[in-house]
VMD Tcl script that draws the C-alpha trace (Angstrom):
set ca {
  {-1.88 -12.60 13.17}
  {-5.38 -13.19 13.64}
  {-6.15 -9.27 12.99}
  {-4.34 -9.15 9.45}
  {-6.11 -12.31 8.10}
  {-9.60 -10.49 8.88}
  {-8.37 -7.28 7.36}
  {-6.84 -8.78 4.43}
  {-9.39 -11.71 3.58}
  {-12.21 -8.70 3.95}
  {-10.31 -5.60 1.93}
  {-11.36 -5.37 -2.11}
  {-7.74 -5.45 -2.81}
  {-3.88 -5.62 -1.42}
  {-1.48 -4.40 -3.25}
  {2.12 -6.01 -2.04}
  {5.59 -4.16 -3.22}
  {6.91 -7.69 -4.30}
  {6.04 -11.45 -4.92}
  {7.00 -12.63 -2.07}
  {4.65 -10.31 0.00}
  {2.13 -11.05 -2.82}
  {2.86 -15.27 -2.00}
  {2.10 -14.31 1.95}
  {-0.95 -12.88 1.46}
  {-2.13 -15.15 -1.14}
  {-1.61 -17.80 1.39}
  {-3.47 -15.92 3.87}
  {-6.55 -16.60 2.19}
  {-6.97 -13.66 -0.15}
  {-8.19 -14.28 -3.78}
  {-5.62 -13.81 -6.37}
  {-7.78 -11.85 -8.48}
  {-7.34 -9.43 -5.45}
  {-3.98 -9.45 -5.19}
  {-1.89 -7.04 -7.09}
  {1.50 -6.16 -7.13}
  {2.64 -2.51 -6.94}
  {6.13 -2.16 -9.34}
  {8.89 -0.68 -7.77}
  {7.23 0.09 -4.59}
  {9.20 2.25 -1.84}
  {8.79 1.87 2.17}
  {8.23 5.21 3.20}
  {9.37 4.47 6.86}
  {13.07 4.14 4.94}
  {12.79 7.76 3.77}
  {12.94 9.73 6.99}
  {13.09 13.20 5.16}
  {9.89 11.93 3.33}
  {8.11 10.49 6.67}
  {8.42 14.09 8.34}
  {6.97 15.49 5.01}
  {4.14 13.55 4.77}
  {3.40 14.19 8.61}
  {3.42 18.00 7.77}
  {1.13 17.06 4.89}
  {-0.72 15.40 7.49}
  {-1.00 18.19 9.88}
  {-1.64 20.89 7.42}
  {-4.05 19.84 5.56}
  {-6.12 18.50 8.40}
  {-6.14 14.40 7.39}
  {-5.93 13.00 10.76}
  {-7.99 9.85 11.05}
  {-8.50 10.34 6.99}
  {-7.86 7.15 4.49}
  {-5.06 8.78 2.57}
  {-3.50 7.25 -1.00}
  {-0.58 8.38 -2.38}
  {1.35 7.81 -5.52}
  {4.65 8.71 -6.11}
  {6.28 8.05 -9.11}
  {5.94 7.89 -12.99}
  {2.48 7.75 -14.66}
  {3.31 5.12 -16.87}
  {1.22 2.03 -18.62}
  {3.81 -0.16 -16.32}
  {2.62 0.88 -13.30}
  {-1.47 0.82 -14.10}
  {-2.47 3.64 -12.17}
  {-5.87 4.21 -13.44}
}
mol new
graphics top color blue
foreach p $ca { graphics top sphere $p radius 0.5 }
foreach p [lrange $ca 0 end-1] q [lrange $ca 1 end] { graphics top cylinder $p $q radius 0.2 }
display resetview
């Protein structure tokens, strides 16, 4: 847990999948202004076929060790995709 606290306290922002995890990170000391809830977030590990496709993209495009932000969803105002 010390590593998680260290990382999230120094992050520019933390995106959480729901209100419970939002509260968890707030309680770890993350400033509420830097905490955001992703509407309808999905855990990719729960979708094995999607995980294997993502691994294929990482391998194909040589993205190992690079930061990746993947957005899958409708581009609607509620999602705040800017």
